[in-house]
C-alpha positions, 0 to 999 in steps of 0.5 A: 138651371132651366130656362124659366129659372134663368129668365127669372134670375136675369130679369131680377138682376137686370131690373135696376138701372144702376145694375145695368149701368154697372154691367155696361161700364164693366163690359166697356172697360173689361174689368173694374174694382169697386172704387172705379165703379163708384167714382165713375157712376157717382154711387156709394160703395155700399150700394155698388157692393150690394149690386155687385153681389146680386150680379155675381149671384146671377152669374153675370159677373165674376171676380178675382183678387189682384193684390188688395183689390177685387176686380169684377169682370163679365162672365166669360161664357154668357148664356144666350139670354144674358148675351142678348141683355149684354148686346142691348147694354153695349148699345148705350156704352157711350152714354156713360161718363168716362172711367175714373181710374183708381190708384191701382191702375196708376 
């Protein structure tokens, strides 16, 4: 992907406040399942799933399966542009509610 395509892709992915909150929460916690994102941000599961799909498509998030759960994490090797977005998100981590953990981590 060239720089112009990356700018457009990341700008589209970051153009929604819920997606930014999801990214900020995942960055703060390290890795989360869908139910933790839904419960903590008070968003519906279908909405969160759509946002996660877009964030994965933009190479912002990765996912892996742990038992019956899918865990979402930040991409381990972010580009310079993505890293800039992530630094800005990190500044607002404390504005998000505390994590509501699901039974998986109980």
